[in-house]
C-alpha positions as CSV (number, residue, x, y, z in Angstrom):
1,M,-19.5,35.5,0.7
2,S,-19.0,35.0,-3.0
3,K,-21.8,34.7,-5.4
4,I,-21.8,32.5,-8.1
5,K,-23.0,33.6,-11.5
6,K,-20.8,32.0,-14.1
7,A,-19.8,28.7,-13.7
8,L,-17.2,26.6,-16.2
9,I,-17.7,23.0,-16.4
10,S,-15.3,20.0,-17.8
11,L,-15.3,16.9,-16.7
12,S,-14.0,13.4,-17.3
13,D,-16.1,11.7,-14.8
14,K,-19.6,13.0,-15.7
15,K,-21.4,10.8,-12.8
16,N,-23.8,12.4,-10.5
17,L,-23.8,15.6,-12.5
18,K,-27.6,16.5,-12.5
19,P,-28.1,17.7,-9.0
20,V,-25.3,19.9,-9.5
21,L,-27.0,21.4,-12.7
22,K,-30.2,21.7,-10.6
23,I,-28.7,23.9,-7.9
24,L,-26.7,26.2,-10.5
25,K,-30.1,26.4,-12.5
26,K,-32.2,27.5,-9.0
27,Y,-29.6,30.4,-8.5
28,N,-29.5,31.4,-12.2
29,V,-25.8,30.7,-12.7
30,Q,-24.6,30.7,-16.4
31,L,-23.3,27.5,-17.4
32,I,-20.0,27.6,-19.9
33,S,-18.5,23.8,-21.2
34,S,-16.9,22.1,-24.2
35,G,-16.7,18.8,-25.7
36,G,-18.3,15.7,-24.3
37,T,-19.4,17.6,-21.1
38,Y,-21.2,20.3,-23.0
39,K,-23.1,17.4,-25.0
40,E,-23.8,15.9,-21.5
41,I,-25.4,19.0,-20.1
42,K,-27.6,19.6,-23.2
43,K,-28.5,16.0,-22.9
44,L,-29.8,16.4,-19.5
45,G,-31.7,19.4,-20.5
46,F,-30.0,22.4,-19.1
47,K,-28.9,25.4,-20.8
48,C,-25.2,25.6,-21.6
49,L,-22.8,27.8,-23.7
50,E,-20.1,26.3,-25.5
51,V,-16.5,27.5,-24.7
52,S,-15.6,28.1,-28.3
53,K,-18.6,30.3,-28.7
54,Y,-17.8,31.8,-25.4
55,T,-14.3,32.8,-26.1
56,G,-14.7,33.3,-29.8
57,S,-12.0,30.7,-30.7
58,P,-12.6,27.6,-32.0
59,E,-11.3,24.2,-30.4
60,I,-8.1,23.1,-32.1
61,L,-5.2,20.6,-32.4
62,N,-8.0,17.8,-32.2
63,G,-9.1,19.1,-29.0
64,R,-6.0,19.7,-27.3
65,V,-6.7,23.3,-26.9
66,K,-10.3,24.3,-25.8
67,T,-10.1,26.2,-22.6
68,L,-6.6,27.4,-22.7
69,H,-7.7,31.2,-23.5
70,P,-7.3,34.7,-22.0
71,K,-10.7,34.8,-21.5
72,I,-11.3,31.7,-19.5
73,H,-8.1,32.2,-17.2
74,A,-8.5,35.8,-16.9
75,G,-12.0,35.3,-15.6
76,I,-11.0,32.8,-13.1
77,L,-7.8,34.7,-11.7
78,S,-9.4,38.4,-11.5
79,K,-9.4,39.7,-8.1
80,R,-13.0,41.0,-7.5
81,N,-11.8,43.6,-4.8
82,S,-9.1,44.9,-7.6
83,K,-9.9,47.9,-9.6
84,S,-7.0,47.3,-11.9
85,N,-8.4,44.0,-12.4
86,K,-11.9,45.0,-13.3
87,K,-10.5,47.5,-15.7
88,D,-8.5,45.0,-17.5
89,L,-11.5,42.6,-17.8
90,K,-13.9,45.4,-19.2
91,K,-11.1,46.6,-21.6
92,Q,-10.9,43.0,-23.2
93,N,-14.8,42.3,-22.5
94,Y,-14.1,39.4,-20.3
95,E,-16.5,38.3,-17.6
96,E,-15.8,36.8,-14.2
97,I,-15.8,33.0,-13.7
98,D,-17.1,32.2,-10.1
99,L,-17.3,28.4,-10.0
100,V,-15.1,25.7,-11.7
101,I,-15.9,22.1,-11.9
102,V,-13.2,20.1,-13.2
103,N,-11.7,16.5,-13.0
104,F,-9.1,15.3,-15.2
105,Y,-8.4,12.8,-17.9
106,P,-8.1,9.2,-16.3
107,F,-4.3,8.9,-16.4
108,E,-4.2,6.7,-13.5
109,E,-6.9,4.2,-15.1
110,I,-5.1,4.5,-18.3
111,I,-1.5,3.3,-17.2
112,K,-3.2,0.4,-15.3
113,K,-5.0,-0.9,-18.5
114,N,-2.6,0.0,-21.3
115,N,1.1,-0.6,-22.4
116,N,0.7,2.3,-25.4
117,H,2.9,4.8,-24.8
118,K,1.3,7.3,-27.4
119,K,-2.2,6.6,-25.9
120,I,-1.0,7.4,-22.3
121,I,0.8,10.6,-23.4
122,E,-2.6,11.8,-24.8
123,N,-4.5,11.2,-21.3
124,I,-2.2,13.6,-19.7
125,D,-4.4,16.6,-18.9
126,V,-3.4,19.9,-19.7
127,G,-6.2,22.4,-19.4
128,G,-8.0,20.6,-16.5
129,P,-5.3,21.0,-14.0
130,T,-4.4,24.8,-15.2
131,M,-7.9,25.8,-14.6
132,V,-7.8,23.9,-11.1
133,R,-4.5,25.8,-10.3
134,A,-6.0,29.2,-11.3
135,A,-9.3,28.8,-9.3
136,A,-7.4,27.0,-6.3
137,K,-5.0,30.1,-6.3
138,N,-8.0,32.7,-6.4
139,Y,-10.0,30.8,-3.8
140,N,-10.7,34.2,-2.2
141,D,-13.2,34.8,-5.0
142,V,-13.6,31.3,-6.8
143,T,-15.1,28.1,-5.8
144,V,-13.1,24.9,-7.2
145,I,-14.6,21.6,-7.4
146,T,-12.4,18.6,-8.2
147,S,-14.4,15.6,-7.4
148,P,-18.1,14.1,-7.5
149,Y,-17.6,13.4,-3.9
150,Q,-17.7,17.2,-3.5
151,Y,-21.2,17.7,-5.2
152,K,-23.2,17.2,-2.4
153,N,-21.5,19.8,0.2
154,L,-21.5,22.4,-3.0
155,I,-25.3,21.8,-3.1
156,S,-25.7,22.2,0.6
157,E,-23.4,25.3,0.7
158,M,-25.1,27.2,-2.2
159,N,-28.5,26.4,-0.5
160,K,-27.3,27.3,2.9
161,N,-26.0,30.7,1.4
162,K,-28.5,31.6,-1.2
163,G,-26.3,30.7,-4.2
164,S,-23.1,31.9,-2.5
165,T,-20.1,30.0,-0.9
166,T,-18.0,31.1,2.1
167,I,-14.3,31.9,2.1
168,E,-13.8,28.9,4.7
169,Y,-15.4,26.6,2.3
170,R,-13.4,27.7,-0.6
171,Q,-10.2,27.6,1.3
172,K,-11.0,24.1,2.3
173,L,-11.4,23.1,-1.5
174,S,-8.4,25.1,-2.7
175,E,-6.4,22.5,-0.5
176,E,-8.2,19.6,-1.9
177,A,-7.6,21.1,-5.3
178,F,-3.7,21.5,-4.9
179,C,-3.5,17.9,-3.6
180,E,-5.5,16.5,-6.6
181,T,-2.9,18.3,-9.1
182,G,-0.2,17.5,-7.1
183,Y,-1.2,13.8,-6.9
184,Y,-1.9,14.0,-10.9
185,D,1.3,15.3,-11.6
186,S,3.2,12.7,-9.4
187,L,1.6,9.9,-11.3
188,I,2.8,11.5,-14.6
189,A,6.2,12.1,-13.3
190,N,6.7,8.5,-11.8
191,Y,5.1,7.3,-15.2
192,F,7.9,8.7,-17.0
193,A,10.8,7.7,-14.3
194,K,9.5,4.2,-14.7
195,V,9.8,4.3,-18.8
196,S,13.1,5.9,-18.5
197,G,14.4,3.5,-15.8
198,N,15.1,6.1,-13.6
199,K,14.4,4.6,-9.9
200,F,15.8,7.5,-7.8
201,Q,14.5,10.8,-9.3
202,K,16.4,14.1,-8.2
203,K,12.8,15.2,-6.5
204,K,11.1,12.1,-5.4
205,L,7.3,12.3,-5.7
206,F,4.6,10.1,-4.0
207,H,1.1,9.6,-4.3
208,A,-1.4,8.1,-2.1
209,N,-5.0,8.2,-1.1
210,L,-6.3,8.6,2.3
211,I,-8.3,5.4,3.1
212,E,-9.2,6.1,6.7
213,K,-7.9,7.9,9.8
214,L,-7.3,5.4,12.7
215,R,-8.3,5.2,16.2
216,Y,-4.7,6.0,16.9
217,G,-0.9,4.8,16.1
218,E,1.3,2.7,17.9
219,N,0.1,4.2,21.0
220,P,-2.8,6.4,22.1
221,H,-1.0,9.5,22.2
222,Q,-0.1,9.1,18.4
223,E,-2.5,10.4,15.6
224,S,-2.3,8.0,12.4
225,A,-4.3,7.1,9.2
226,I,-3.6,5.1,6.5
227,Y,-3.0,5.8,2.6
228,S,-2.6,3.8,-0.3
229,S,-1.2,4.2,-4.1
230,Q,-4.5,2.8,-4.9
231,K,-8.0,4.3,-4.3
232,F,-8.8,1.2,-2.4
233,L,-7.2,-1.4,-0.3
234,S,-6.7,-4.8,-1.9
235,I,-7.6,-6.3,1.1
236,K,-11.1,-6.2,2.4
237,Q,-12.3,-6.4,6.0
238,L,-15.4,-8.8,6.6
239,N,-15.9,-8.5,10.6
240,G,-14.7,-7.0,13.7
241,K,-13.6,-3.5,15.2
242,Q,-11.7,-0.8,13.3
243,L,-8.1,-1.8,12.5
244,S,-5.3,0.1,14.2
245,Y,-2.0,1.3,12.9
246,N,-0.2,-2.0,14.8
247,N,-2.8,-4.2,13.1
248,Y,-1.9,-3.0,9.8
249,N,1.6,-3.1,10.4
250,D,1.2,-6.9,11.6
251,I,-1.2,-7.5,8.7
252,F,1.2,-6.4,6.1
253,S,4.0,-8.5,7.6
254,A,1.8,-11.5,7.6
255,L,0.6,-11.1,4.4
256,L,4.4,-10.6,2.8
257,I,5.0,-14.1,4.3
258,S,2.0,-16.1,3.6
259,K,1.9,-14.9,-0.2
260,S,5.7,-15.9,-0.9
261,F,4.3,-19.4,0.0
262,P,3.6,-21.9,-2.7
263,K,0.1,-21.5,-4.2
264,N,-2.9,-22.6,-1.8
265,I,-0.8,-23.9,0.9
266,G,0.9,-22.4,4.1
267,T,0.3,-20.5,7.3
268,V,2.2,-17.9,9.3
269,I,1.3,-16.2,12.7
270,V,2.9,-12.9,13.3
271,K,3.1,-10.7,16.5
272,H,4.7,-7.4,16.4
273,A,5.8,-7.6,12.8
274,N,7.7,-10.8,13.3
275,P,6.4,-14.4,12.6
276,C,6.2,-16.5,15.8
277,G,5.3,-19.5,13.7
278,A,5.1,-20.6,9.9
279,S,4.4,-24.0,8.2
280,I,4.0,-25.2,4.8
281,N,1.7,-28.4,4.7
282,Y,-1.0,-29.3,2.0
283,N,-3.6,-30.4,5.1
284,K,-4.9,-26.9,6.1
285,I,-5.6,-27.9,9.8
286,K,-2.3,-29.5,10.4
287,S,-0.5,-26.1,8.5
288,F,-2.3,-24.3,11.3
289,K,-1.6,-26.4,14.2
290,L,2.2,-26.7,13.1
291,A,2.8,-22.9,13.0
292,L,1.0,-22.7,16.3
293,S,3.4,-25.1,17.8
294,C,6.1,-23.1,17.2
295,D,5.2,-20.6,20.0
296,P,2.1,-20.9,21.0
297,I,2.3,-18.5,23.7
298,S,3.7,-15.5,21.5
299,A,0.8,-16.3,19.1
300,F,-1.8,-15.2,21.9
301,G,-3.3,-12.2,20.4
302,G,-1.5,-12.5,17.1
303,I,-2.4,-12.0,13.4
304,L,-2.9,-15.3,11.6
305,S,-2.7,-15.5,7.8
306,C,-3.4,-18.5,5.4
307,N,-2.3,-18.5,1.8
308,F,-5.6,-20.8,1.2
309,K,-9.5,-20.2,1.3
310,I,-10.4,-20.7,4.9
311,K,-13.2,-23.2,5.6
312,K,-15.6,-24.4,8.3
313,E,-13.2,-27.0,9.8
314,L,-10.3,-24.9,10.3
315,A,-12.7,-21.9,11.5
316,L,-13.8,-24.2,14.1
317,E,-10.1,-24.8,15.4
318,L,-9.1,-20.8,15.0
319,N,-12.3,-20.0,17.3
320,K,-10.4,-22.2,20.0
321,I,-7.7,-19.5,20.3
322,F,-7.5,-15.8,20.7
323,L,-6.5,-14.0,17.6
324,E,-6.7,-10.1,16.7
325,V,-6.9,-10.9,13.2
326,V,-7.5,-13.8,10.7
327,I,-6.5,-13.5,6.9
328,G,-7.6,-15.8,4.5
329,N,-7.2,-15.9,0.9
330,G,-10.9,-16.2,0.8
331,F,-13.6,-17.8,3.1
332,D,-16.5,-20.1,2.9
333,K,-19.8,-18.7,4.3
334,D,-19.7,-21.3,7.0
335,A,-16.3,-20.2,8.1
336,I,-17.2,-16.3,8.3
337,K,-20.1,-17.4,10.2
338,I,-18.4,-19.4,12.8
339,L,-15.6,-16.8,13.2
340,S,-17.9,-13.7,13.3
341,K,-19.2,-15.1,16.4
342,K,-16.1,-13.3,17.9
343,K,-17.5,-9.8,17.2
344,N,-14.3,-7.9,17.7
345,L,-12.2,-10.5,15.7
346,R,-10.9,-8.8,12.6
347,I,-11.8,-11.1,9.4
348,I,-9.6,-10.0,6.4
349,D,-10.2,-11.3,2.8
350,S,-6.6,-11.2,0.8
351,S,-7.8,-13.0,-2.1
352,N,-7.5,-9.8,-4.7
353,L,-4.0,-8.9,-3.1
354,Q,-1.5,-9.5,-5.6
355,L,2.1,-8.6,-4.1
356,K,4.1,-6.0,-6.3
357,N,7.9,-5.4,-6.5
358,I,7.6,-1.8,-5.3
359,Q,10.2,0.4,-3.4
360,N,10.0,0.5,0.5
361,I,9.8,3.8,2.0
362,H,10.8,4.8,5.7
363,S,10.5,8.3,6.9
364,N,12.7,9.6,9.8
365,L,13.4,13.1,11.1
366,D,13.6,15.1,8.1
367,S,14.6,12.5,6.0
368,I,13.0,9.5,3.7
369,L,15.0,6.3,2.9
370,V,14.0,4.4,-0.2
371,Q,14.9,1.3,-1.4
372,A,14.2,-1.6,-3.6
373,S,11.8,-4.6,-1.8
374,D,13.6,-7.9,-0.7
375,T,11.4,-10.1,-2.5
376,K,13.9,-12.6,-3.7
377,L,12.8,-16.1,-3.0
378,F,15.7,-18.9,-3.2
379,K,16.0,-22.2,-4.7
380,A,18.7,-24.8,-4.1
381,S,20.6,-23.9,-7.4
382,D,21.2,-20.4,-5.3
383,F,23.0,-22.1,-2.7
384,K,26.7,-23.2,-2.1
385,V,27.4,-26.3,0.1
386,V,31.1,-25.7,1.9
387,S,31.0,-28.4,4.4
388,K,32.6,-31.9,3.8
389,K,29.2,-33.3,4.6
390,K,26.7,-32.9,1.9
391,P,22.6,-32.6,2.4
392,N,20.0,-34.6,0.9
393,S,17.0,-33.3,-1.0
394,E,15.1,-33.3,2.3
395,I,17.5,-31.0,4.1
396,I,17.8,-28.8,1.3
397,K,14.2,-28.5,1.0
398,N,14.1,-27.3,4.7
399,L,17.1,-25.0,4.1
400,V,15.2,-23.4,1.4
401,F,12.4,-23.0,3.6
402,A,14.2,-21.5,6.6
403,F,16.2,-18.9,4.8
404,N,13.0,-17.8,3.1
405,I,11.2,-17.1,6.1
406,C,14.6,-15.7,7.9
407,R,14.0,-12.8,5.7
408,F,10.6,-11.7,7.1
409,V,12.4,-11.8,10.7
410,K,13.8,-8.6,12.4
411,S,17.4,-8.9,12.5
412,N,19.7,-10.4,14.0
413,A,17.4,-13.3,12.9
414,I,17.7,-16.7,13.6
415,V,15.0,-19.5,12.5
416,I,15.3,-23.2,13.4
417,A,13.1,-25.5,11.2
418,K,12.0,-28.9,10.4
419,N,9.6,-30.6,8.0
420,E,9.1,-27.2,6.5
421,T,8.0,-25.5,9.7
422,T,9.3,-23.4,12.1
423,I,10.4,-24.9,15.5
424,G,12.3,-22.0,16.9
425,I,12.7,-18.4,16.1
426,G,15.2,-15.4,17.6
427,S,14.5,-12.1,16.3
428,G,15.4,-8.5,16.9
429,Q,18.4,-9.0,19.2
430,P,21.6,-6.6,18.7
431,S,23.9,-9.7,19.4
432,R,23.4,-12.7,16.9
433,L,24.2,-15.1,19.5
434,D,21.2,-14.0,21.9
435,S,19.0,-14.5,18.9
436,C,20.6,-18.0,18.6
437,E,20.0,-18.7,22.4
438,I,16.2,-17.4,21.8
439,A,15.5,-19.8,19.0
440,V,17.0,-22.9,20.7
441,N,15.2,-21.9,24.1
442,K,11.9,-21.5,22.2
443,M,12.7,-24.7,20.2
444,K,13.3,-26.9,23.7
445,K,10.3,-25.1,25.4
446,F,7.7,-26.0,23.0
447,N,9.0,-28.6,20.8
448,K,10.1,-32.4,21.3
449,I,13.1,-32.9,19.8
450,E,14.8,-36.4,19.4
451,N,18.3,-36.8,18.5
452,N,18.0,-38.4,15.5
453,E,15.8,-35.4,14.0
454,K,17.2,-33.6,11.1
455,I,16.8,-29.9,12.4
456,V,18.1,-26.9,10.0
457,A,18.6,-23.5,11.1
458,A,18.9,-20.1,9.0
459,S,20.6,-16.9,10.0
460,D,19.9,-13.5,7.8
461,A,23.6,-12.6,8.1
462,F,26.8,-14.1,8.6
463,F,28.0,-15.4,12.2
464,P,30.8,-13.0,13.4
465,F,32.1,-15.7,15.6
466,V,31.6,-19.6,16.0
467,D,29.9,-19.2,19.2
468,G,26.5,-18.9,17.5
469,V,27.0,-21.9,15.3
470,E,28.2,-23.9,18.3
471,K,25.2,-22.9,20.2
472,L,22.8,-24.1,17.3
473,V,24.8,-27.6,16.9
474,Q,24.8,-28.2,20.3
475,S,21.4,-28.0,20.7
476,G,20.7,-30.4,17.6
477,V,21.0,-28.5,14.5
478,S,22.4,-30.7,11.8
479,A,22.4,-28.3,8.9
480,I,23.0,-24.4,8.8
481,I,22.4,-21.8,5.9
482,Q,24.2,-18.6,6.2
483,P,25.0,-15.9,3.8
484,S,28.8,-15.8,4.6
485,G,31.2,-12.9,4.2
486,S,32.9,-12.9,7.8
487,I,36.9,-13.0,8.2
488,R,36.0,-16.0,10.4
489,D,34.2,-18.2,7.5
490,K,37.1,-20.3,7.4
491,E,36.8,-20.9,11.4
492,I,33.0,-21.7,11.1
493,I,33.6,-24.2,8.2
494,K,36.2,-26.0,10.0
495,F,33.9,-26.2,13.1
496,A,31.4,-27.4,10.8
497,N,33.6,-30.3,9.6
498,Q,34.7,-31.2,13.0
499,T,31.1,-31.6,14.3
500,K,30.0,-33.0,11.1
501,T,27.6,-30.5,10.5
502,I,26.2,-29.3,6.6
503,L,27.1,-25.8,6.0
504,V,25.5,-23.8,3.3
505,F,26.3,-20.4,1.9
506,S,23.3,-18.6,0.5
507,K,25.6,-15.5,-0.6
508,T,22.8,-13.0,-0.2
509,R,22.2,-11.2,3.2
510,H,18.8,-10.6,4.5
511,F,18.7,-7.7,7.1
512,K,15.3,-6.3,8.2
513,H,15.1,-3.5,10.4
């Protein structure tokens, strides 16, 4: 047990402080504080000694130097069972500090709201993290509190132990304290990297907040959790049982696609992180039905995401099929009421989500792979028509749609489309020809295709042989878009011309693994 006799309190976030002050008063703990925190403690009616009077040194440099004093840090760092430490304290007339309650300047909030570099720099806390590190290092004797959410447990701990804390409790707080300082430092380091344009620092720092522990990972024998670079997720669950690792993976895949659609239109259904149907249509119900028609079997138990507000009429249609998750860019009250009749159906509101161009991170073995996001959306001017037969505006529009969807499909990827709707998707195959065959088979199985219909296909990477293109053309595809770059590009152009097929080069590859 470690008795708390003296506490130093320095807070940026001063909420919910009164209950803590009450427990400290109950056990006759002397309080030391400075600046705004000192004023807040006095305002709440509690006795407190100002830091400058405690140290005998005034605050200087416009408040930059307050707690950076040996009387403070010696009091925190001194080992209670060390005779030499006690001798040093006595010689300097210093006293032990048993409790440190500190939270930092709101650097994270400042960089979100402010572009003034000088102001941002002034909100880098120095004294706070220094005290926290010292207290956390000396957890054997010192209790360190770094967030208001810890107050409740501190009060409970002190009441249970009559003003003392246990070593187990202090060690846990020490872990949290070092996490807090590490998180804070990573924010600052990443800010400077952004300012300097350094995308790949020599030592890469990541910051993330635990959102929740999940039931399990991809399989029941795997533990899992979800973290966020923000304090809260931008998406909100309105109904249904707890989301799983697989649910989140599919949700993020679905949102990347649906949020890439034009404003307030578009539906996608995702299964195992691959789209199994997508459609852009201004009629919301038609958009859903067209997306479903691409592959209704794969859509069973899938994740549906709409880039628009879901209303009553669509909700009634959605309830006719089995879905794991329904995502909408908002919901009306009637829609929520209807969808909530299925108690296990997860309903997700994505109206507050804005896609950001952030780095993609993948960890494996003892390594971390980092790359820029594949966020490029294409327009007709990005493409090069290389066949003799030229596309009209309708064909171009569908090629753009197919290629933009293709980048969300696991490689090797083939997307067949018409009327800005997928009608066949082949994904995740080691052979591109296999992906072509899967896409064609899906199209033939679920969609009635007339010979005179204009069907387009997109490939995420070049065709290494003519066989894949031949398969698509034989199935009724009239226009194909692919990145190019194969040594057999000329052969493929020749085949396209021989079969009067429109061939377009995107000049950009879209592998997704």
